[in-house]
Structure formats: structure tokens, C-alpha cells
Backbone bond lengths (Angstrom), bond angles and torsions (degrees), N, CA, C in turn:
res aa  C-N    CA-C-N  psi(-1)  N-CA   C-N-CA  omega(-1)  CA-C   N-CA-C  phi
1 M - - - 1.451 - - 1.483 110.26 -
2 L 1.307 120.20 130.08 1.455 119.98 -179.95 1.690 108.34 -87.43
3 T 1.291 112.06 130.03 1.521 116.18 -177.65 1.457 112.57 -124.13
4 V 1.258 118.93 170.36 1.474 125.14 175.78 1.478 109.50 -125.76
5 S 1.387 121.06 152.98 1.418 122.30 175.09 1.516 115.66 -110.11
6 D 1.419 112.14 -3.28 1.378 113.30 -175.44 1.651 104.99 -167.64
7 G 1.242 122.62 156.57 1.534 125.29 175.48 1.432 113.37 111.06
8 L 1.353 120.55 -156.25 1.314 126.83 176.71 1.494 118.16 -97.20
9 V 1.129 123.06 139.31 1.601 125.17 176.91 1.511 103.97 -119.89
10 F 1.314 116.10 123.75 1.428 122.80 174.03 1.555 108.21 -102.18
11 L 1.404 111.20 120.94 1.540 120.87 -175.35 1.617 102.85 -101.74
12 L 1.246 119.31 117.17 1.490 125.45 -172.86 1.499 108.06 -115.44
13 D 1.430 111.77 121.76 1.429 115.95 160.40 1.607 117.08 -64.73
14 V 1.314 117.18 169.23 1.489 110.54 179.91 1.569 104.69 -113.85
15 D 1.347 121.66 -64.77 1.419 128.97 -176.34 1.498 119.08 -51.55
16 N 1.298 121.65 110.46 1.557 131.24 -169.83 1.438 108.51 51.48
17 T 1.301 124.51 32.24 1.336 131.82 161.61 1.477 116.11 -118.83
18 L 1.313 117.31 -50.29 1.468 122.03 173.99 1.604 111.53 -109.19
19 L 1.371 115.77 -24.97 1.399 119.85 177.32 1.621 109.04 -133.36
20 D 1.364 112.84 156.69 1.424 115.82 -176.88 1.491 107.60 -87.73
21 N 1.335 119.31 92.63 1.391 122.69 175.47 1.454 119.23 -75.94
22 D 1.359 117.51 -19.47 1.446 121.82 173.81 1.521 108.19 -69.10
23 R 1.295 124.62 -34.54 1.424 127.36 171.03 1.431 112.36 -62.65
24 F 1.412 121.41 -45.12 1.415 120.86 176.38 1.544 111.61 -60.47
25 S 1.433 115.89 -38.95 1.348 117.69 -178.99 1.617 115.05 -63.44
26 A 1.391 108.23 -37.67 1.548 111.81 174.48 1.551 112.32 -68.33
27 D 1.194 121.36 -35.61 1.496 127.85 176.08 1.635 106.90 -62.74
28 L 1.273 112.84 -43.04 1.415 115.40 178.94 1.501 115.91 -68.94
29 D 1.317 117.60 -35.08 1.475 122.76 169.72 1.533 113.82 -55.50
30 A 1.417 110.38 -46.65 1.394 116.49 -179.37 1.491 115.18 -61.15
31 R 1.340 113.07 -41.15 1.377 121.04 -179.81 1.537 110.91 -66.48
32 L 1.256 114.92 -49.90 1.513 119.63 174.06 1.480 113.60 -48.41
33 T 1.320 117.73 -50.44 1.498 122.99 177.80 1.467 112.22 -55.90
34 S 1.378 114.31 -46.85 1.511 118.26 178.76 1.417 112.70 -62.24
35 A 1.350 119.57 -42.64 1.430 127.30 -172.52 1.647 111.87 -78.25
36 L 1.315 115.59 -44.62 1.449 123.68 -166.53 1.416 114.08 -114.88
37 G 1.363 118.33 -17.03 1.363 124.55 -179.30 1.685 105.61 86.89
38 S 1.319 108.74 164.42 1.581 113.50 -175.64 1.536 111.38 -54.71
39 E 1.364 119.75 -36.08 1.405 115.79 179.18 1.424 119.41 -69.78
40 G 1.433 112.44 -34.00 1.437 120.53 170.87 1.558 116.15 -61.45
41 R 1.450 109.57 -40.10 1.464 111.79 176.22 1.490 114.17 -60.51
42 T 1.463 107.28 -44.35 1.506 112.89 -174.73 1.548 107.88 -61.30
43 R 1.331 116.78 -37.45 1.484 120.84 -173.21 1.530 104.28 -69.71
44 Y 1.301 121.89 -47.72 1.469 125.20 174.97 1.496 112.37 -46.84
45 R 1.242 116.28 -54.47 1.454 123.00 -174.07 1.496 112.12 -66.60
46 A 1.385 119.12 -34.72 1.442 120.86 174.07 1.496 110.30 -65.52
47 L 1.340 122.12 -37.05 1.409 123.82 -176.64 1.524 103.36 -75.43
48 Y 1.320 121.55 -40.42 1.426 123.93 -179.25 1.543 109.65 -59.56
49 D 1.250 116.96 -46.03 1.520 124.00 -176.69 1.508 109.33 -67.13
50 S 1.360 119.15 -39.56 1.430 123.08 -179.66 1.613 109.35 -66.15
51 L 1.342 113.93 -39.61 1.393 118.00 -176.80 1.570 108.80 -72.87
52 R 1.276 116.86 -31.49 1.484 123.45 -179.25 1.483 108.03 -65.27
53 R 1.406 116.66 -45.69 1.419 121.85 -178.44 1.527 112.85 -65.17
54 Q 1.493 116.04 -33.40 1.433 122.74 -174.53 1.605 104.96 -75.56
55 R 1.280 114.64 -47.41 1.597 122.11 -167.36 1.536 109.07 -93.91
56 G 1.262 123.78 -30.00 1.358 125.21 178.99 1.695 108.14 87.14
57 Y 1.264 119.90 11.14 1.456 120.68 171.89 1.524 107.53 -152.33
58 A 1.269 110.86 162.36 1.432 119.61 -172.42 1.633 115.54 -75.89
59 D 1.144 122.42 129.84 1.459 123.34 176.16 1.507 106.63 -131.19
60 Y 1.354 109.01 116.85 1.445 115.81 -175.61 1.557 111.83 -93.56
61 L 1.305 116.00 -19.06 1.575 116.73 -175.04 1.467 112.33 -85.81
62 E 1.390 113.84 -38.87 1.489 113.14 -171.49 1.416 109.69 -64.35
63 P 1.396 126.14 -37.29 1.492 120.35 -178.89 1.572 112.16 -57.40
64 L 1.388 115.07 -30.66 1.443 116.76 176.54 1.491 111.91 -62.87
65 Q 1.473 117.44 -40.72 1.467 119.02 179.45 1.545 108.28 -63.38
66 Q 1.262 118.08 -41.70 1.422 123.81 174.69 1.463 122.74 -52.52
67 L 1.383 106.91 -34.72 1.466 119.89 -176.70 1.545 111.42 -80.35
68 R 1.354 113.56 -13.66 1.469 118.40 -170.45 1.472 114.70 -53.53
69 P 1.393 117.53 -44.39 1.444 115.69 -178.84 1.518 115.58 -64.63
70 D 1.335 118.77 -26.26 1.379 120.55 177.86 1.538 118.37 -78.89
71 F 1.402 111.97 -23.41 1.480 121.62 -179.10 1.487 114.12 -122.14
72 V 1.408 114.64 28.93 1.426 113.90 -166.84 1.468 118.47 -66.36
73 A 1.419 120.39 -10.42 1.483 119.87 170.68 1.531 110.92 -110.15
74 D 1.332 117.88 21.36 1.487 122.58 -170.91 1.610 103.20 -106.43
75 P 1.256 115.54 106.95 1.628 121.10 179.91 1.524 102.49 -65.05
76 D 1.295 124.05 -24.97 1.398 117.23 -176.55 1.491 117.77 -62.14
77 L 1.420 113.10 -29.24 1.440 120.73 179.03 1.503 109.72 -64.88
78 L 1.347 119.73 -33.71 1.480 123.86 177.82 1.511 109.05 -67.13
79 Q 1.438 117.34 -41.75 1.336 120.34 176.77 1.520 117.06 -58.86
80 L 1.330 114.84 -28.19 1.497 123.47 -178.82 1.627 108.31 -65.09
81 S 1.238 119.88 -34.14 1.398 120.14 177.93 1.483 110.84 -70.79
82 T 1.386 115.44 -39.50 1.470 118.39 175.48 1.510 110.90 -60.87
83 F 1.379 114.39 -43.44 1.484 120.79 178.92 1.616 109.06 -56.15
84 L 1.208 116.69 -44.93 1.540 120.32 179.53 1.475 113.63 -62.61
85 L 1.365 114.82 -53.26 1.515 122.32 -169.35 1.488 107.67 -74.82
86 D 1.326 122.40 -27.19 1.469 123.01 -176.01 1.476 112.53 -109.38
87 Y 1.409 118.90 15.77 1.430 120.32 -178.44 1.584 110.29 -60.80
88 P 1.244 121.17 141.96 1.498 121.14 -179.36 1.537 111.16 -82.97
89 F 1.325 111.38 76.19 1.538 114.63 -179.55 1.551 118.44 -64.49
90 A 1.363 111.76 -19.06 1.489 114.32 175.28 1.525 114.34 -61.13
91 D 1.471 112.13 -25.36 1.511 112.64 178.12 1.533 109.71 -75.61
92 L 1.264 122.90 -13.03 1.403 122.02 -177.88 1.500 115.18 -98.29
93 V 1.337 121.59 1.99 1.463 125.41 175.60 1.538 107.21 -63.28
94 Y 1.253 115.70 131.86 1.424 119.93 -177.71 1.562 112.74 -66.60
95 P 1.338 120.47 145.32 1.343 124.49 171.40 1.527 113.29 -51.76
96 G 1.303 118.79 136.55 1.546 124.11 177.84 1.553 111.29 92.21
97 V 1.262 121.64 -0.51 1.450 119.33 -172.52 1.578 107.50 -79.23
98 A 1.252 117.12 -32.54 1.536 121.60 179.90 1.530 106.78 -66.64
99 P 1.324 127.04 -54.11 1.494 121.62 177.24 1.409 110.18 -63.88
100 L 1.261 124.63 -26.42 1.499 130.00 -177.17 1.519 106.42 -68.25
101 M 1.356 116.99 -47.10 1.443 119.88 178.37 1.410 110.23 -62.07
102 Q 1.386 120.62 -40.36 1.506 115.87 -177.93 1.615 108.38 -64.43
103 A 1.338 116.13 -38.39 1.551 120.69 177.72 1.561 111.83 -58.28
104 L 1.420 109.11 -45.30 1.523 110.75 178.12 1.419 114.85 -61.92
105 H 1.292 120.08 -47.34 1.469 123.23 -177.80 1.583 106.81 -61.62
106 A 1.269 122.57 -31.41 1.515 123.84 177.35 1.433 110.71 -72.66
107 A 1.339 118.77 -30.22 1.474 120.84 -171.84 1.484 111.67 -97.86
108 G 1.338 118.52 -23.75 1.422 123.06 -175.05 1.560 112.55 -177.47
109 T 1.421 114.89 -144.33 1.426 119.07 -175.13 1.504 106.40 -118.20
110 P 1.358 124.23 115.08 1.459 124.56 175.57 1.499 110.32 -85.31
111 V 1.355 120.53 131.61 1.400 125.38 176.94 1.541 112.86 -132.81
112 I 1.286 118.85 131.57 1.392 122.30 -178.00 1.630 106.04 -82.94
113 L 1.365 112.42 125.16 1.390 115.63 174.85 1.524 111.08 -129.23
114 S 1.351 115.98 111.34 1.463 120.48 -164.51 1.472 107.50 -130.19
115 D 1.430 113.74 152.74 1.476 119.12 165.67 1.683 109.29 -91.74
116 G 1.329 112.36 152.72 1.503 113.54 175.44 1.524 106.23 146.88
117 D 1.305 104.26 177.28 1.540 118.52 -177.39 1.449 111.77 -74.42
118 L 1.362 119.31 174.27 1.435 117.91 -175.04 1.525 113.90 -102.21
119 V 1.312 116.03 11.82 1.551 124.42 175.68 1.506 110.96 -114.48
120 F 1.365 119.33 -65.33 1.333 120.49 -174.05 1.526 115.16 -74.32
121 Q 1.362 118.74 -39.59 1.448 115.40 178.19 1.481 119.21 -63.86
122 P 1.284 116.11 -39.44 1.395 117.11 174.76 1.634 117.57 -64.49
123 R 1.348 110.61 -33.05 1.455 125.80 176.30 1.534 104.02 -62.51
124 K 1.291 118.50 -49.92 1.468 120.92 177.86 1.485 113.49 -56.74
125 I 1.198 117.15 -46.87 1.435 125.31 -176.95 1.558 113.56 -61.18
126 Q 1.354 105.21 -43.35 1.562 114.99 178.85 1.539 107.33 -66.32
127 R 1.334 119.70 -49.83 1.491 119.48 -174.16 1.499 115.72 -76.91
128 S 1.382 111.25 -14.05 1.478 111.04 168.98 1.530 117.54 -79.17
129 G 1.315 115.49 -10.70 1.438 121.41 -171.49 1.622 116.99 78.89
130 L 1.277 113.28 7.11 1.520 121.10 -177.77 1.595 103.21 -77.01
131 W 1.216 119.44 -35.89 1.484 119.82 -179.91 1.501 113.96 -56.39
132 E 1.353 112.31 -52.60 1.407 116.95 177.55 1.699 112.50 -65.07
133 A 1.325 112.47 -35.08 1.510 116.45 178.31 1.483 119.07 -57.10
134 V 1.363 114.63 -29.11 1.365 126.12 -179.33 1.657 110.76 -105.41
135 Q 1.328 111.99 14.48 1.491 113.50 171.23 1.575 110.53 65.60
136 G 1.265 121.86 20.48 1.408 124.48 179.03 1.486 116.84 87.99
137 R 1.324 118.29 7.24 1.364 125.87 -178.00 1.529 111.26 -83.13
138 V 1.292 116.69 73.36 1.550 122.87 -165.44 1.512 105.97 -126.90
139 H 1.367 117.63 124.31 1.380 120.92 175.62 1.561 106.59 -131.60
140 V 1.332 113.55 132.66 1.441 122.11 -175.58 1.558 105.90 -130.02
141 Y 1.408 111.57 118.62 1.449 119.44 -173.53 1.561 112.04 -128.61
142 L 1.374 116.24 159.14 1.355 118.63 170.85 1.589 117.69 -55.41
143 H 1.355 108.40 -50.06 1.497 116.29 179.02 1.594 105.30 -138.93
144 K 1.292 118.68 95.90 1.391 121.19 -172.05 1.548 118.19 -62.52
145 E 1.360 113.51 -24.21 1.467 118.52 -176.18 1.545 105.14 -70.45
146 Q 1.366 121.49 -23.26 1.450 124.98 179.56 1.515 111.37 -86.49
147 M 1.322 119.08 -2.18 1.538 121.53 -173.40 1.531 106.53 -108.94
148 L 1.182 118.80 8.82 1.481 116.80 -179.24 1.546 119.57 -54.22
149 P 1.269 111.15 -38.45 1.563 113.35 177.68 1.575 111.54 -61.01
150 A 1.429 115.35 -36.16 1.345 117.78 172.60 1.477 116.28 -60.58
151 I 1.324 112.79 -44.76 1.509 123.58 -176.98 1.569 107.13 -64.66
152 K 1.253 118.23 -44.47 1.443 120.80 -175.86 1.614 105.80 -71.46
153 Q 1.285 123.71 -26.25 1.381 122.02 178.94 1.547 110.60 -77.45
154 A 1.308 112.64 -36.35 1.459 116.95 178.95 1.534 113.65 -78.70
155 Y 1.318 115.47 -28.31 1.434 119.79 176.71 1.596 114.15 -133.72
156 P 1.317 114.04 75.11 1.420 116.23 179.52 1.417 110.33 -67.96
157 A 1.370 113.33 136.84 1.486 122.13 -174.51 1.501 105.33 -155.12
158 R 1.477 108.70 160.56 1.402 115.90 173.19 1.434 114.46 -74.98
159 H 1.337 116.02 -31.34 1.520 120.19 179.74 1.519 110.85 -149.07
160 Y 1.365 114.91 146.56 1.548 119.94 -178.98 1.484 105.93 -120.33
161 V 1.409 115.54 146.80 1.345 120.65 175.64 1.489 105.64 -122.43
162 M 1.395 117.73 117.02 1.475 118.79 178.54 1.577 113.28 -98.68
163 V 1.284 117.62 126.73 1.531 119.17 -177.73 1.492 108.59 -115.75
164 D 1.284 118.42 122.29 1.498 122.39 -174.31 1.559 110.21 -156.09
165 D 1.303 117.69 156.84 1.451 125.32 173.69 1.592 114.83 -91.44
166 K 1.296 118.27 12.04 1.465 115.57 -178.29 1.570 106.32 -125.52
167 P 1.393 110.03 113.83 1.508 114.81 -179.05 1.628 113.89 -59.05
168 A 1.383 114.19 -34.15 1.418 113.89 -172.45 1.583 105.23 -75.85
169 L 1.228 122.96 -29.97 1.392 128.87 -176.89 1.621 109.62 -69.73
170 L 1.351 107.37 -39.19 1.596 113.49 176.81 1.409 106.38 -70.13
171 A 1.231 122.71 -41.53 1.500 123.59 -176.31 1.525 108.19 -64.25
172 A 1.350 120.45 -38.56 1.455 127.44 176.86 1.491 109.50 -56.60
173 I 1.360 113.92 -49.85 1.469 119.97 179.96 1.460 114.52 -66.46
174 K 1.389 116.15 -37.97 1.410 121.27 177.35 1.547 112.96 -60.90
175 Q 1.430 111.60 -39.46 1.468 115.39 173.69 1.464 118.01 -60.97
176 R 1.281 114.96 -33.68 1.523 124.32 -174.80 1.600 106.99 -80.01
177 L 1.269 115.72 -39.63 1.557 116.72 -164.34 1.642 108.32 -111.36
178 G 1.322 119.18 -10.94 1.393 122.72 -179.87 1.479 115.13 50.01
179 D 1.386 119.72 -128.98 1.504 127.10 -179.59 1.448 112.01 -69.12
180 A 1.292 120.57 -10.14 1.474 120.60 178.30 1.565 118.44 -78.11
181 V 1.454 112.32 -6.13 1.373 118.73 -179.88 1.571 107.36 -129.89
182 T 1.408 112.33 148.78 1.437 121.47 168.49 1.477 106.30 -111.74
183 T 1.374 119.75 118.19 1.392 121.71 -178.97 1.631 113.51 -93.25
184 I 1.262 117.69 129.69 1.423 124.81 -175.23 1.639 108.05 -116.31
185 F 1.271 114.57 117.29 1.482 115.51 173.79 1.438 110.06 -100.36
186 V 1.349 112.22 127.94 1.489 122.34 176.53 1.500 112.34 -99.32
187 R 1.253 123.66 115.33 1.494 126.40 -165.46 1.600 102.04 -87.20
188 Q 1.274 117.81 67.42 1.440 124.12 167.57 1.530 109.98 -124.60
189 G 1.345 116.51 147.51 1.456 122.80 166.80 1.462 105.01 86.47
190 H 1.363 116.35 177.03 1.446 127.47 -166.95 1.575 116.33 -72.52
191 Y 1.365 111.86 -8.46 1.500 118.35 177.39 1.565 113.28 -87.25
192 A 1.352 113.30 -17.78 1.460 121.75 -167.46 1.570 105.29 -92.82
193 T 1.380 111.08 70.72 1.466 117.78 173.14 1.539 111.87 -116.82
194 D 1.281 119.24 155.54 1.360 118.64 178.35 1.568 117.48 -64.03
195 E 1.425 112.41 -27.16 1.398 115.84 175.89 1.563 112.40 -72.72
196 L 1.162 120.52 -36.70 1.440 122.02 173.96 1.549 115.71 -69.05
197 L 1.280 112.16 -32.60 1.585 121.53 177.43 1.497 106.13 -68.21
198 A 1.306 115.49 -47.25 1.582 122.44 -179.77 1.435 113.22 -60.06
199 A 1.379 116.59 -39.88 1.456 128.03 -179.97 1.416 115.77 -72.21
200 A 1.406 124.21 -17.54 1.410 125.23 179.44 1.466 108.45 -66.02
201 P 1.402 116.88 134.14 1.493 117.62 174.48 1.419 121.17 -63.36
202 I 1.297 120.21 -24.71 1.396 132.03 173.20 1.502 115.37 -123.67
203 A 1.231 124.56 120.27 1.446 123.06 -176.87 1.619 110.12 -73.76
204 P 1.422 111.94 143.83 1.467 111.74 179.44 1.484 115.47 -60.69
205 D 1.307 117.99 155.85 1.517 116.49 -176.56 1.488 109.54 -73.82
206 V 1.395 115.88 -32.09 1.421 122.44 -178.46 1.492 107.39 -140.83
207 C 1.426 115.35 142.18 1.504 125.90 -179.05 1.576 102.48 -122.82
208 I 1.337 113.68 131.65 1.401 116.96 172.41 1.603 107.86 -133.76
209 G 1.240 113.56 158.31 1.561 113.02 -173.72 1.582 109.80 -88.73
210 R 1.304 115.31 -29.86 1.517 114.52 -177.23 1.616 100.40 -141.99
211 I 1.361 105.12 153.94 1.596 112.30 -178.68 1.523 115.01 -61.64
212 G 1.335 109.11 -29.69 1.589 114.21 -176.43 1.598 105.25 -65.28
213 E 1.350 117.94 -25.32 1.507 115.00 -174.79 1.617 106.93 -75.06
214 L 1.273 117.17 -6.09 1.508 114.13 -179.75 1.536 111.98 -74.12
215 V 1.275 122.03 -15.83 1.455 123.37 175.30 1.411 105.31 -64.40
216 D 1.243 129.23 -38.11 1.483 129.01 179.57 1.450 117.42 -61.48
217 H 1.385 114.40 -21.43 1.439 124.14 176.69 1.488 118.18 -92.28
218 V 1.420 113.64 -26.79 1.384 121.39 -172.98 1.521 114.95 -55.86
219 G 1.427 114.41 -53.12 1.486 120.84 -177.23 1.511 109.43 -62.79
220 R 1.310 118.33 -37.50 1.510 119.42 179.63 1.483 110.35 -69.02
221 M 1.248 119.15 -39.19 1.523 120.61 178.68 1.590 109.49 -67.44
222 A 1.366 113.06 -38.11 1.501 114.10 179.18 1.586 108.97 -65.33
223 N 1.377 117.44 -42.89 1.422 121.70 177.54 1.539 115.60 -57.74
224 I 1.361 113.21 -42.06 1.510 120.44 176.30 1.469 107.24 -61.13
225 F 1.234 119.92 -51.51 1.450 124.99 -174.40 1.523 105.71 -63.54
226 K 1.229 131.23 -44.03 1.538 132.19 175.49 1.511 106.93 -60.02
227 E 1.253 123.08 -41.47 1.498 122.71 -174.92 1.436 110.55 -73.05
228 S 1.383 117.98 -33.43 1.441 124.05 175.92 1.573 117.57 -69.37
229 R 1.288 114.13 -12.97 1.529 120.02 -168.24 1.612 105.64 -78.17
């Protein structure tokens, strides 16, 4: 694992931050309806939502396992697993991410910090090209806000920048790290609503409309950091 002993560390969420996961979800709904019918899609989504409430993260593969008794003789159910694992996630990476990664590497150390399961989420990150873009610095946890001590041990730094699409998650990280972190809210995806932003107990330090806009802030943050040393 690559580490740093000083400097800026950029902690990057994946879903609806670096890639358009809402678009993937819509494509999945269309495939579920085509393969299993509207009732099958509704059943899958009910199982998905139940598991997400129980576990606190998205699990796309387990609902297929639980659907197996209802569609035991249906070959389309098997094709759904292939659809998930081979989905072209590189097509969903937001515009501006490639030049942003170059800027982040020049200013500090970019690290992917994502919630999710240990099969599908790493697969998504690999197929999107994001794994390679951060030189393998990828961490997938059940609740990433609870794993900050491990992140700080792996990547010791004078300052952290957390980039995410969930205002509540950013607030939780700000509560834990205080002035040692700058929180950046990317208003993309279904969490980026005024209601959720207003409900966050701590406002993000920076709000941007699209992830590509972050490149305009990176140089400024790096200069501030250098001047404070």
C-alpha cells in the first residue's frame, strides 16, 4: 500500500461523486423488467431496500440470490448476474474526472473511500478505471465514517479533503476530524437535494455543482496548505 507522511490527502467517494450511479440504477431497473417482468423488478427492489436498511450499504448481488427460489428455472436470472459484474462502468465516470485526478496527484494523494460490499463495489471501481486512477489506493468499508482512524494510520497527513455527495456523511466526518478536514459536497445524484443539505447538522465547507469543478479548488487548497506550513 502506498502511503504518505505529510501533505494533503484527498478522500474520494465513488457513487454519484466520481461516477453516475443513478444512471446505472436506471439501467438495472430496465434490465430487471425485461428479464423478470415488473413484478420481478418490484420484488428485487424490495429485497434490495430491505438489505440496505439492515446493512447500511447497497448490495446488488444478494437480492438475486434471494430471488432464486422464485425464478429457479429462469435463465434470465443468471444473465442478470453477468449484467451486474460486466457492466461498463467506465462509461459512467463523470466528465472532468481524468483531469481532476491529474490535479489531485500533483497537489497531494488521492484515495478512494467508499461504502459497499466486498465483491461488487471493488468490481465497479476496477471496471470504471478509478482503481488505476488512484494507483490502487482503494478502501471499501461498511461505514466509512467509522473507519477514519484506519485511514489516518494508512495515510498520515497534515490535512484531509473529503469529497462526497451525501451532506450527512460529510457532517459525520467533520464531527470526527474537525479542522483537520475540509468537506466538499458535490451536488450530484439523488442525495444532492436542498432538504438533505439543510438537514445536515454541519454544513459542508465547500459546495460544487459537478465533480469537474473541483479542479478549480485543488490548486487554491494546495497553495493555502503550503503557506500554512
